[in-house]
N, C-alpha and C positions, 0 to 999 in steps of 0.2 A: 177302588183306586182313582177312577175318573171323578168321582164325587169330590175327592180331596183336591184334585186339580181345579175343579170348578170353584171351590171355596178359596183356594190360593189366588186365583185370578181376581175374585171379588175383593180379597184383602189388598191386592195390588191396584185396586180401583179400576179394573178393566170391566166395563159394563156388559156382563154376560147374564142372560136370563135363563130360567128353567126351560123355556121353549127351545132355546138354542142348544141347551144341554141334551134335551130329549132328541133333537135332530141329529146330534152327534152319535148318540147311542143307536138310533135307528140306522144310520149309515154304517156303523160298525157291524150291526147284526147282519147286514147285507154283504159284508166282506169287502166294502169299497176300498179300504186302505190296505188290505192284506195283512201281512205280519211284519212289514218293514217300518221302522221307527220314523224314517223320513217321510214316507207316504202318510203315516198317521199325523205327523206334524202339519202337513198342508191341509189334510182333512179337518183336523181340530181347529186350525186357524180360520178356515173358511166357514165352519159351522158356528164358531163361538164369537168371532170378532167381526163386527159389521162395519166398523169405522177404522180405516187404515192408520189413523193417528195413534191407535193403541197397539199396532203391530210390534213395536219395540218392547213394550211392557209384556206383551204375550210371549215374546222370544225369551225374555229374562226369566219369567215364571216357568215356562216350559223347559228351558235349559236346566234351571236349578232343580226342578222336580224330577226330571227323568235322568239326571246325571247318574251314571253308574247302573241304571236299570235296564239298559240294553243287554240282551242275552250275550254272554261272553262267547258263546259258540259262533255268533255271527262273524266275529273277527277271524275265526279259525276256519269254519266250513260254511258260512252263509246261512241261508234259510231254506226250508223245504216246504213246498206247497202241500196243503192238507190232502188234496185229492191223490197225491202220490202214495199216501199211507192208508187209504181206505180199502180194506181187504174185500175182494169179491169172492174169493174161495180160500180154502185152507189146504196146504200141501201135505200130503201123507206119503212118506217114502218108506220103502222096506229097509231093513238093516244093510243089505247088500248095496242098495243105491246110496245110502248115507256114507258108506265107506269109500265110495268112488269120488265123493266131493272133497276137494283139498282145501286146506286153510290158506289164507293169503300170505301169511308169514310174519305175524307180529304187529305190535301196536303202531309203530311208525309207518309201516307200509299201509295199514288200514286207514289211518288218518290222512295220509298223502293221497291215497286212491279215492277216498270219500270227497276230498276237496276237488279232485280232478273231475269226478262224476258230476258234482254240482255245477261245474263250469260248462260241461258239455251236454248235460241232460236238459231236454226241453219239454218233455211230456211225461205223463204217468206210465209206469211199466208194471205189468203183472205177470207173474209166473216166469220171470227171467232169471238169469244167472249172473248178471253183471251190474245193471243199473239199480238205483234206489227204487224199491217197489214192494209189492206184497205177493205172498203165495209162491215164491220161487226158491232158488238156491243161492241168491245173491247175498253177500255179507251185510248188505245195508237194507233196512226196512223192517217189515213186520209180517207175521203169519207164515214165515217160510222156514227153511232149514239151512244152516251153515255151521260148520264146526268151530268157526272163529269169526264172529261178526259183531256189528254194532246194531243193537235193537233200537229202532226208532218208531215211536208212535203206537206200539202194541200195548194193549191194556194190561195183560199179564204175561209173565214168562211161561214158556211151555217146555223147552228143552233144557233150560238152565245152562246154556253154553255161551251166551253173549259175553264178550270181553269188556263191553261198555254198554250201558243202558242209558239212552238219551231220554230222560223222563223227569217229570216233576210230580211229586206226590204230596198229598196233604195227610198229616198225621194228627192223632189226638193224644192228649197227655195221658200218661199212665195214672190210674187211680191209686192214691196212697191210703185209701180208707176201705179197701176190700176186706170183707170178712174172711179170716183164715179158716176155711172150712174143712181142709183135709188133714189127716193125721200127719202125713209126711211134712207138710209145710209147718205144722205146729212144732214138730221135732226140729226142723230147720230154724224156727224162731228161737227155740231154746239154745241152739248152737250160736246164733247171733247174739242172744242175750249174754251167754257165757263169755263170748269174746268181747262184747262191748263193756262188760263190767270189769274185765281184766282182774278177776279175783273173785273169791267166794264172799258170802256175806260176812263171815268171820274166818280168820285163819290163825294157826298156831304161831305165837311169838316165841320161837325157840330160845332166843337169848334171855328174854325175861323169865321164861319158864325155868331154865337152868339156875339162874340167879335166885329166884324165889324159892325153888326147891332146896338149894343149899342153905339159905337163910332159915328155912323151916325144918331144920334138923333132918333133912333127907326125905321128908314127906312130900310127895308129889304135889306141886302147886301149879296147875296149868294156867297159863296166861294167853289170852286171845287178843288180837288187834281188830279194830273195826273194819267193816267192808271197804274195799277200795272204791274210789269214785269212778263213775262212768266217764272215763277220760279218752276213750277211743275217738279219733277224728277220721271221718270217712268222706272221700270224694267218690260218688257213684256215677258212672258214665253208662247210659242206657241207649242201646241201638234201637231205632224205630224204623229201620228199613223194611221193605216189603216182605223179605224172607222171614222176618220176625213175627209176622201176623199169627202163625199157629201157636206162638208161645206167649201171647199177650197175657193170658190168664195167670200163668205161673210167674211171669215177670211182675205183674201187679201184686200178687201175693208176696213175693220177695220184697218188693218196694214197700209194701205196707209194713212188713216185719222190720225192715231196716229203719223206716221212719219212726216206728214206735220204740225201737230199742236203742238206736244211736242218738245220743243227745246232740252230738256235733256231726251233722250230716248235711252235705251239699250234693245236689243231684244235677246232672247235665244230660242233654240228649245229643245224639249224633246219628247220621244216616250212613249205615254200612261200615264206615271207618272214620278215624279221627283225622281232621285236617286243621286248618288255621283258625276255625271258629266252632263253637258249640252254642247251645241255647238251653234255656230253662222252661220255656213255654212253647209247645208245638204250634199253638194258635198264632203266635207272634214271630215264628222263626224267620220269616222272610224279612222282617223289619228290625227285630231286636236280637242281635247275636252278641255273644261274648267271645272276644279273641282268646284263643287257647293260651297264647303267651300271657295274657292277663291272669288267667287261672294259675299259671305257674308262678307269677309274680305275687299273687295274693295270698296263697296258702303255703304253710310251712312244710318242711320235709317230714314232719312227724305225722302227716296225714296219710292214711291208708288209701290206696287206689284200687277201686273195684270196677272192672269193665263187665258189662253184661251184654252179650251179643252172640249170634250164631257163627260169626266169622265166615259167612258163606257169600262169596262175591267173586268178581273177576280179579285175578292176580294183579292186573294193571291198576285196580283201585287202591292197592296197597303200595305198589312199587313205582308207579309212573306219574310223572307230571301230567296233569290233565285227565287222570284216570277216574276222577270222581263222577258219580252218577249225575249230579245236578248242577255242577259248576266246574269251572276250569281252575283246578288247584295248582298253585305256582310251585308247591313243594310236595313231594310224595308223602303219603300217609305214614309210611314207615319212619320217615324223618321225624314226624311229630310224636309218634309213639316213643322213639328213642329219647327225645327231649323230655317227655313226661317222666319216663323211668329214671332219667338222670337226676331229676328233681325229687321225685317221689319213689324211692327204692322199694317201699313196701307195697307190692302190687300183685293182683291176681286177675285172671279173666275167667268169668263164669259163662259156660256155653250151654244153652238149653237143647242144642242138637244132640240126639242120642250118641253116646261115645263110640258105639260100634260103627258109625258111619264116618267118623272123622277122617279115617285113612283114605276115603274115596273122594275127598274134597280138597284139592291142592291149597286153596286159600286158608283153610283151617291149619294146615301144617305150617304155612308161612307165619300166620299170626302167633301160633304156639311157639315158634322159634323166636319171634320178636319179643315175647314176654318170658323168654328163657324157661320154657316148658311149664310155666305157672298157669296152665289152662285146666280147668276142672269142669266136669258136668254139673248142671244145675239140678242136682239130686241131693238127698240127705247125706249120702256118703261123700259126694263131691264137696258139699259145703263144709263138712267136718274137716276134710283134707285141706280145703282152701283156708279155713280159719287158722289152722295150725301153721301153714306156710306163710300166712300173712304177717306173722310175728317176726319173720326174718327178712332181711333186705335181699333184693335181687342180686 
């Protein structure tokens, strides 16, 4: 990212050298600017611009380049020093001790309290029950336990109870050239092929058969019509959230099957749930996104909508403004799902999570209700049922 800023400054005829650029990198490695954009501005200007005549040019380039790149969370809850989130120990509680810890009381209360904690907290806390820290029972931080909290800075989830995860992940694209090596997926491939073809290679033309038989003095004269064309149009939405990691292989196999069988296929990625934008390349998702509204405007209502995801998340990610894992969503995910289904009434949700566990995860029930019970397991039987249902509107 900083290399781009360096070249932008040169394009704007600000005399910056490689030596000055390396000085900036060295200062950042030492944490001189912290995580604040204003502090970074002064550090970058001091390191890169040696002649104050070019300060105005630097301001223009810096402002244009970083416009919109400040973390949206800073507007809501500020920033959290890294040392507050460095775990020194891991908390282990008995079931009885866990039952004694009460939740704070909902999304709004959590966000309001977190903002208050940031204003009053001045140092790191470990093992506590109130402040942002690690290893305790506070709703805020990492490596601790709370029945309803905001997980910040932890590498992986442990309890699966966070209502919001303040996290940024990197994902790789699903491989659409995976060898379909298992019998079950090959059967699924045949199901997809049957659906994509929308008919057999030849089928009986009953009207022509009756007419020809009558003209032929009652001797049966069977007439067949040619194979129907591969006319199915599919929009495939793939979840790449962290909880989907165990299902990458089967999703890649499904993706390969769909890519080979559907002539008219467009795929998009999303993280946990659908919001105002999606993307087609995980490597470029931070810079190249496609507005969901544009998807709705581009494709016709004859497209079939297929979501693939485990629907396992905090309920707030579905129903709340600001509930998204990685950004501040201005509208709830449920709103966007409703809009998509209003445009594309032929839709199903394929869930790789074993069906026997669905009842234990509230978010799965919520998503299933949003797609009017058109959620099916990512199994051979599930695919068969989904393909049949996909022929009828929601």
